[in-house]
LUMKE-458011 format. One record per residue (C-alpha): x, y, z. Coordinates in pm, whole numbers, plus 50000, padded with zeros to 5 digits. Layout:
BEGIN
XYZ/...
This chain:
BEGIN
500005000050000/501235034949921/501335059850205/499245091050154/498805124550326/496575154350250/497145190750336/494615204550584/492685237250580/490585248150288/492625273450098/489905281649852/490625294949505/491655327349345/488325343049428/486915375449299/488025393948991/491715396349085/492765363548926/495855377048745/498835397248863/497895428048658/494445427348824/496025423049168/498285452549089/495305474849017/493495462349327/496535469249549/496955503649390/493385510949498/493455494949846/497095501149944/497745531749726/500225548749961/501795517650112/505335508549997/505295481949726/508965480349623/512285495049727/515705495349567/519005506449710/521015526849461/524225545549543/523565538449912/520075553949914/516785534949935/514245545349673/510625535849737/507605531349510/504105529149654/501555505549502/499995535049321/503335546749184/504325511649081/501035507348896/501785539248701/505285526848611/503965493048492/501145509448298/503655531348113/505935501748040/503075480047912/501905507447679/505515512747570/505845475847483/502645478647282/504125507847088/507125485947000/504875458546863/504625434847160/501625412247096/499475387847289/501325354847331/504775370047284/507565358247516/509585384447706/513015373047828/514145390148149/517825390148249/519525407248540/519815410348915/516715417049127/515585451349007/512125467249039/512115475148667/512595438248580/509725427848807/507625455448648/508455441648303/506935408048400/503595423748489/503685447148189/504055417147958/501285398348140/498955428348109/499305425847730/498705388247729/502395380347695/504545356047890/507675365948086/510635342248079/513165351048355/516685338248290/519685332748517/521745364548508/525035345948545/524385323348247/527005323947975/525875334647628/525435298947497/523145289447787/521065320447724/520885311847355/519215278447426/516475293747643/515885323047405/515575299847106/513475273647287/511085299747431/510835317847094/511425350847275/510835381747057/511565407347327/514115409747609/514335433647902/517785433248062/519515451348345/522695466048202/525565465947953/526825431748063/523545415047969/523185435547650/526645424047538/525755387447597/522585390947391/524405409147112/526925380647100/524205355147023/521545376446853/522395363746504/521725328346633/518345338746781/516455351046474/513175356146661/514755380546910/514135414446752/513905439447043/516215444547343/515335469247619/517875478747887/517375495748222/520825509048321/522285530648037/525835532248177/528335521747908/525705520247635/525875556047507/527525546247177/525445515047112/523365526046814/521615493846705/518025502246606/516615472946808/518135486147135/515895507747355/516325523547698/513545513347936/512785548648057/512325560047696/510045530647626/507965542247921/507885577547774/506475562847453/503975543547663/502785574547844/502085590947508/500075560447392/498245559847726/497365596547686/495995590447336/494005559647443/493445560647824/491365528947825/493865506747641/495735493447944/492565487048147/490985468047856/494045445847821/494135438348195/490425429748199/490895403847924/493245382148132/491935351848322/493325329648595/493705300048359/496015319648126/499715311348106/501415335248349/505115326548325/507655301448198/510375291548443/513155269248316/514395240248527/518065238648621/518845210948374/520525186948616/520215156848384/519755173248045/518485204047870/516425227848090/512665224248050/510265253548030/507705249248309/504415266248216/502545280248517/499155297048507/497955326448715/495745302148909/498745279648981/500665308549133/497935329349295/496105300549464/499385285549587/500605319449708/497335325749891/497405291350056/500935297950177/499845331350319/496965314650504/499205286850638/501775311150781/499495340350866/501395364850643/500235401150640/500435432450426/503145446850652/505705419250591/509175429550473/510975408050214/514415411750055/514595398849695/518115386249630/517765351549478/517775346849097/514565358948935/514625327748717/514125305849023/510595296249130/511335304349495/512025340749418/508985342249194/506655329749465/508125346549775/509295379649623/506575384149363/503415362949379/502895364649755/503715401749755/500925408449505/498435386149689/499205398650043/500205434149946/503565434650127/506725453550029/509715437949853/513185453949869/515935448849610/519515451049743/522135473149582/524225443249472/524955407149558/527885418849771/525725441949987/522865417850063/523715412750432/524255450050488/520995458250312/519145431650511/520295447650835/518765480650720/515465465450603/514975439150874/513015412850676/510165395450855/509715368150593/512865352150453/513965323650232/517475310450172/518805277450036/520955257550279/524185269550118/523445305550219/522675295750579/525875275150577/527945304050436/526585327950698/527395303550978/530875298350832/531415336050843/530215337351205/532535308451298/535525325051132/534855358051310/534525341151646/537785322251594/539465355751533/537855371851841/539485376152182/539315347252428/536755364452654/534325369052366/534935333252251/534265319452599/531065339952635/529885329652287/530575292852351/528825293352690/525645310352573/525495289952251/525525259452478/522515274052660/520845281152326/521385245652201/519745231752515/516835255952546/516495278752242/514485256352010/512245245252299/511445281452386/510785289152018/508355259851994/506635268552323/507855237452503/508655237952875/512175246252998/513485252153349/513415286853502/517225286753516/517525278753145/514945305353060/516855331453266/520205322153108/518625323052763/517255358052835/520735369752938/522165353052628/519655372052415/520945404952554/524635396552522/524925372652225/521825361952034/520275396451988/523465413951869/524255384251641/520785384851482/521065422551435/524415417951261/522955391651028/519785411550956/517675383651111/516325402351413/512745406251284/512245373351100/508905357351193/508975330150926/512035317050745/512295288550497/515055267350354/514725241950073/516425228249765/518895205649948/519055190050293/520395213450558/522775200450823/521055193851157/523715213851342/523275243451107/519485241451122/519445239251501/521955267851531/519505292551377/516465278951559/518375279951889/518795317551835/515015320851822/514845323851441/511815304851311/513575287651020/511645258250876/512165233850593/509855230250297/509795206950001/508805220049664/509345220449289/508995244649003/506285221348873/504285227049196/504655264949203/506985255549495/504785243949786/504415206249838/505145202450212/505975227250490/507005221850851/504205233751083/505115256951371/505905236651681/506555205051475/509945213151327/512395184351282/515875186451130/515455154850920/512005159850762/510365185050529/507015187450705/503425179450619/501465186350298/500685222750225/497065234550201/495105216749925/498095194249845/497805156249836/501045136649874/501525099249850/504345074249827/504135049149542/504815012149583/508275019149445/508965045249713/508635076149492/507005108149621/504085120049404/501705149049465/498645167049334/497825203749405/496365236249266/499945246049180/500575217248940/502035231348619/500185231948288/502885214548084/506485216247971/506815240347679/507315221947348/507855188947529/504725167647541/506685135747606/508315149647921/504945162948034/503365128348002/506305112448184/505995137048474/502265144348510/499495118448495/496155124648327/494505129948667/497085155548781/499575135548991/503175147048950/506125123148975/508885140649169/511625115449101/512465116849473/512475087049707/510915092850049/508545081350320/506255095050591/507435091450949/505195082151242/504075118551281/503035122250918/506095142550820/507695136150482/511345125350476/513285127150148/516105101950103/517525109649758/516645111749391/514875078549321/516995072049010/520215079049204/519575054449486/521655023849407/523404994649571/526984984749635/528174950649520/527374936149862/523794948749843/524224978450079/522105009049999/523955037149822/522245071349843/524775095949694/522955128349764/522425118250127/526155111550168/527115143649987/524845164350207/526405149150519/529845158950390/528695194050302/527405199250656/531035206750751/532005243150694/535335232850538/533625212950258/531875232749987/530925204949747/531125167049728/530375140149471/530155103649576/530375071649370/529485035949458/526635020749256/527644985449153/531074991849308/532874974449592/532875005549812/532005042649820/534525068649702/534255106549695/535445138449530/535605167449776/535905204849709/537085226349997/535485259350096/538265283850010/537185310450262/536805286650556/539905265550485/541905296550389/541105312650723/541985280050900/545315278950714/546165315250788/545645310251162/548105281351143/550595301450936/550185277150648/551205295450327/549395288949999/549215305349658/545625297449562/542885271349565/544865243649392/547895247949616/545805249149935/543605219249840/546625196949786/548455203650113/548715174250359/547375194250660/544255202250456/543845165350374/544145158250747/541385183750813/539095168050551/539955133150678/538475142251016/535235152750843/535025120450640/535705099250948/532915117451135/530515109850849/531515073150863/530855071951239/527395086751179/526695061350904/527835032751125/525065041851371/522435036151099/522144999051010/520555007650674/523475029550564/526445014850752/527604996850439/527925029150243/530805043650446/533385062450240/536595042450190/538655064749956/538525101349863/540485129149698/540315167049720/539715181949377/542175207449244/539395231949152/535915241349262/533055226049069/531675254348857/528535260748654/530615278548389/532575246348340/529365226048308/529925207348636/527025223748822/523675237648720/522955274448779/521205264049101/524425246249212/523215210549161/525885185949050/525645173348693/526645137948784/526915124148434/529085152848316/531365150948621/531745113048586/532695116548220/535025146248269/536875130848562/536665094248464/540415089548513/540145101948873/537245078348943/539265049148804/542135058849035/539815059049338/538905022949257/542505011549219/545485008249451/546915042049344/547685067749612/547795097149369/546615106649020/547645134248777/544865155448630/544465183148376/541205202348348/539995232148149/538465261048344/536385290448225/536905324948378/534175351048428/535275370348119/534945339247901/538665331147877/539725295147929/542875279248068/544105245948200/544845236048560/547235207148620/547775189348950/548855156549105/546065147049347/546625125949656/544155097949731/543455089450096/542105057850258/539555059750541/539035032350797/535645016050816/533735019551145/531994988551279/528234991051238/526064992251547/523924961051582/520214962851514/518224966651833/515714939051887/512344944952046/511694928552380/
């Protein structure tokens, strides 16, 4: 029998006339006219647009697109960092019956070419000269792309191509059209319906070419509203938009829920200033993938290691108090009066100042998803009183599948089904779901649509999982990646890799073992964390490759691998998949080199093919292996890195015996 769970609470549907984002925009401009809708920090100064002002900007842009020939059904590519003007462009296109297609701003030109061609994009709105240059490089290979609009004019003064237009001037044209036909925009908005295609979001392409996920207004608005109901979100929430606009998480949290609830979204000045900008805004609703939480904790750890001994002692003492009592206090569970008093003192001396420094002081609800987060990392934030919870979602679900309920937060599960979501486990152990957020189809890919979505709306996630005794979903690994060693032991590569990445000194890991005698691993160090560790020990190094190959660094990583093996030995189901041999790669895995997707997921097949010689060495008696690999720099140049990599053996830990009942 397959296990099944259903999300509680009736979320309802996208009721009333506001069943599209352009309609919600007009409703918010009427109801919340003077409330802040968006902010952007530019040259150190926050600029704010109210809902009424934002509606005027989007109206002008939509009319400007019309004057350039944008038609119903046209696709509008959007490329750049989180900028109000790019979010406005999405709604402007939707108002005209068009479909926005956000793209990853750090994509190289060839990656952008595939999406532009596949989506048949006629128009593009981009942030600046960098993105314009990438589009100009591939424009002759994208014959349907005939209009490029840019927001930031710096560096573009002498670009005189007739298809290039500055966004502010397009808006000027739009204001003229709006003056000549004041009812045009309102008529276009009124024609939209909730069942219309709202956006195309491309998957990361972990196992092949990215797929264009088609989501309707109903998919997004109903799912956004259900999430708002589940968490009690309000119109006075503060959100910082810093994740890629091409990612479904940003689209739901920074866009869809903002329009449904009416809260304000702030765009940071740059990727480098996000933490500083967060401190100034004080978000109340926050999402970050595990890697960001890990990076922040790594930074905190490094700073504390560099602090004076009094500060270190105080930090260590009160973090001990927090680990014992913090999560219990957050969940409303009983703690002793002494622990509560010490925790209060710790809040004054340590937790409060630390949360202020991180910009986390006002967070009421925080999410993490995408990969498993280390229990120690997860509990660190919750022990500080930050309500960080895990969710499980997909682009194909408009994100929400399961969410951890308040007071029922566990480090090793992803919660219970979201409102109106049905989740079940097939006989083969795969997680499948059905919800109002289920995507319409994959663009131009009927076969993939049929393989993923059944006729009655159930979506195959490709993930293996099960429900625990409390009805919480636990994800093990990608179903297709779960294999067996030669002795029959379970091999779950992603599970092992996540355990390795829980250590701040390890940035990435790739494990091998299916149909092999034992498990072996590639490991990439975290340059900042290991570099700081090396500097404190006066260990000189010239760069990543030099540092990664030094014996003391191997000793450091060996301790991490041995700790993982001890943890695995305590689990009878996974004890056989302990890591026996590993090497530290001479370079970081990089999306520009094809080794990762833009969402930092490992492309296993590509890595296995590219580094086949290293894998063979791991399954031999060699204790080192020479390697040469091509790398791509940010400016597009390529070069080769050569190194002789050491291979280390790790002792196996005896498995703990199964406990017998009675």
